C-alpha positions in Angstrom: 9.6 4.1 19.9 6.6 6.6 18.8 6.0 6.4 15.1 8.4 9.4 13.2 6.9 11.4 10.4 8.9 9.6 8.1 6.7 6.3 9.3 3.6 8.5 8.4 4.6 9.6 5.5 7.0 7.5 3.2 6.1 4.0 1.5 10.3 3.4 0.7 10.6 1.0 3.2 7.3 -1.0 3.3 7.4 -2.8 -0.1 7.9 -6.7 0.0 6.6 -9.3 -2.4 3.5 -11.4 -1.8 3.5 -15.3 -2.4 1.6 -16.1 -5.4 0.8 -14.1 -9.0 -2.5 -12.5 -9.8 -4.3 -11.9 -12.7 -7.6 -9.6 -13.1 -9.0 -8.5 -16.2 -5.7 -7.5 -18.1 -2.0 -8.7 -17.9 -1.0 -9.8 -14.9 0.8 -8.4 -11.9 3.4 -10.0 -10.1 3.7 -10.8 -6.3 5.8 -7.2 -5.7 3.3 -5.3 -7.8 0.4 -6.5 -6.0 1.9 -5.5 -2.5 2.8 -2.3 -3.8 -0.7 -1.6 -4.9 -1.8 -3.0 -1.7 0.6 -0.1 0.1 -1.0 2.5 -2.1 -4.4 1.5 -0.7 -3.4 1.3 2.6 -2.2 4.2 5.1 1.5 3.9 5.6 0.5 2.8 9.7 -2.0 0.0 8.2 0.4 -1.3 5.7 2.9 -1.6 8.6 0.7 -3.4 10.6 -0.4 -5.7 7.7 3.0 -6.5 6.5 3.9 -7.9 10.1 0.4 -9.8 10.6 1.2 -11.0 7.1 4.8 -12.0 7.9 3.6 -13.7 11.0 0.8 -16.2 9.6 2.8 -17.1 6.6 5.7 -18.2 8.8 3.3 -19.8 10.9 1.8 -21.7 7.7 -1.3 -20.4 9.4 -3.9 -17.8 8.3 -4.9 -16.7 11.5 -3.2 -15.3 14.2 -3.6 -13.6 17.7 -2.8 -9.6 17.4 -3.0 -8.0 20.4 -2.2 -4.0 20.6 1.1 -5.2 23.0 2.2 -8.0 20.2 1.7 -5.2 17.3 4.0 -3.3 19.3 6.6 -5.5 19.3 6.2 -6.7 15.7 5.9 -2.8 14.2 7.9 -1.0 17.0 4.8 1.5 17.1 4.5 2.6 20.6 1.4 4.4 20.3 -1.0 2.3 21.0 -4.2 4.3 19.9 -2.1 4.2 16.3 -2.1 0.7 16.2 -5.6 -0.1 17.3 -6.8 2.8 14.3 -4.2 1.0 11.9 -6.0 -2.5 12.7 -9.4 -0.9 12.6 -8.9 0.3 9.5 -7.3 -2.9 7.7 -10.6 -4.3 8.8 -12.8 -1.7 6.9 -10.3 -2.0 3.7 -11.0 -6.1 3.6 -7.5 -6.8 4.6 -8.0 -8.5 7.7 -11.0 -10.0 9.2 -11.6 -10.5 13.1 -12.8 -13.5 13.9 -14.9 -14.5 17.3 -13.2 -15.3 20.2 -13.6 -16.7 23.6 -11.3 -14.0 25.4 -14.0 -12.0 27.4 -13.6 -9.3 29.0 -9.8 -10.6 28.3 -10.0 -10.6 24.7 -7.5 -7.4 24.3 -4.9 -8.5 26.7 -4.9 -12.2 25.6 -4.9 -11.2 22.0 -7.9 -10.5 19.3 -7.6 -13.2 16.8 -7.5 -12.1 12.5 -7.8 -13.9 9.7 -4.9 -12.6 7.7 -5.8 -12.4 3.6 -2.9 -12.4 0.9 -2.9 -9.5 -1.3 -4.7 -11.3 -4.5 -7.5 -12.4 -1.7 -8.1 -8.7 -0.6 -8.6 -7.7 -4.0 -10.7 -10.2 -4.7 -13.0 -9.3 -1.3 -13.1 -5.6 -2.3 -14.2 -6.4 -5.8 -17.1 -8.8 -4.3 -18.1 -6.3 -2.0 -18.4 -3.7 -4.9 -15.5 -1.6 -3.7 -12.7 -0.3 -5.7 -10.6 -3.0 -5.7 -6.9 -0.7 -6.8 -6.6 2.7 -5.4 -8.2 5.5 -7.5 -4.6 6.6 -8.8 -3.8 3.3 -10.4 -7.2 2.6 -11.7 -8.0 1.6 -14.8 -4.6 0.1 -15.3 -3.8 -1.9 -12.2 -3.5 -5.2 -13.8 -1.4 -3.8 -17.1 2.1 -5.7 -16.6 3.8 -2.5 -17.6 2.1 -0.2 -15.2 2.4 -2.4 -12.5 6.3 -1.9 -12.9 5.6 1.9 -12.2 3.5 1.1 -9.2 6.2 -1.3 -8.1 8.9 1.2 -8.9 7.4 4.4 -7.4 6.7 2.1 -3.9 10.2 0.3 -3.7 12.8 2.7 -5.0 12.1 6.3 -4.1 11.1 7.5 -0.8 8.0 9.4 -2.2 5.0 10.6 0.1 1.7 9.0 -0.4 0.8 12.3 -2.2 3.7 12.1 -4.6 3.3 8.7 -5.0 -0.3 9.4 -6.2 1.0 12.3 -8.4 3.7 10.2 -10.2 1.7 7.4 -11.0 -1.2 9.8 -12.6 1.8 11.3 -14.3 3.0 7.6 -15.4 -0.7 7.0 -16.8 -0.2 10.5 -19.4 -2.3 13.0 -17.4 -1.7 16.5 -17.6 -1.6 18.6 -14.5 -4.9 20.0 -14.7 -6.2 16.1 -14.9 -4.1 15.1 -12.3 -5.6 17.9 -10.1 -9.2 16.9 -11.2 -8.6 13.6 -10.1 -6.9 13.9 -6.8 -8.9 17.0 -5.8 -6.3 19.2 -5.4 -5.2 22.9 -7.2 -3.0 22.8 -10.4 -0.3 24.6 -8.2 -0.2 21.5 -5.6 0.2 19.3 -8.6 3.3 21.2 -9.6 4.8 21.6 -6.3 4.4 17.7 -5.8 5.9 17.0 -9.2 9.1 19.1 -8.4 9.4 16.6 -5.3 9.0 13.9 -7.7 11.4 15.0 -10.0 14.0 15.6 -7.7 13.3 12.2 -5.9 13.6 10.2 -9.3 16.4 12.4 -10.2 14.8 13.6 -13.6 14.1 17.0 -14.8 11.1 16.7 -17.0 7.9 14.5 -17.4 9.0 12.4 -20.0 11.9 11.1 -18.2 10.2 10.6 -15.3 7.5 8.5 -17.4 10.5 6.6 -19.3 12.0 6.1 -15.8 8.7 4.6 -14.6 7.6 2.7 -17.2 10.9 1.2 -19.2 11.3 -2.6 -19.2 14.7 -3.2 -18.0 15.1 -2.8 -14.5 17.1 0.2 -13.1 20.1 -0.1 -9.9 
């Protein structure tokens, strides 16, 4: 089955809890918030591949797994081999997985390239150590704040927002104006307004204050 437009755009079905909590310079985010942050830093395809690889290694009680294109096709139901290869390469570039040397020779891809799959907390630590931005720019600098972490998790888990809509929603939760959001995301004010209208509709709110309250309130919702 080829990847659909929804697969390319939406994060509504990719959030799942990680296995351990993590803190880094602020109040600790829990596992679900970490995975939500990770979903924002990955493309939808990359995160779909990461979740499949992570689940397989956790289930096997190992950190290493053999993940050929064919195996990832079965695990994710993505049929485009090119899309899978690019997504897998993107995970390597973002320090989410690491390809290990294997003895497959010319048959490496057929036998399955071997990867070390890092947990979400390890990924953020690796990025910091490498001098990379640990968290997505739209969730910086409050990514480890527990309250803002709730907003991140809710944006990912509860609403069918596109990647850009999620970015705009989190910037709004941070208290930025439309002009400031545009400057941060390098988009014009009219584009910000367009995304905000979509965010309001999907979140069932009519104004910014309602959106911010919905994303940051401590009590969970249905």
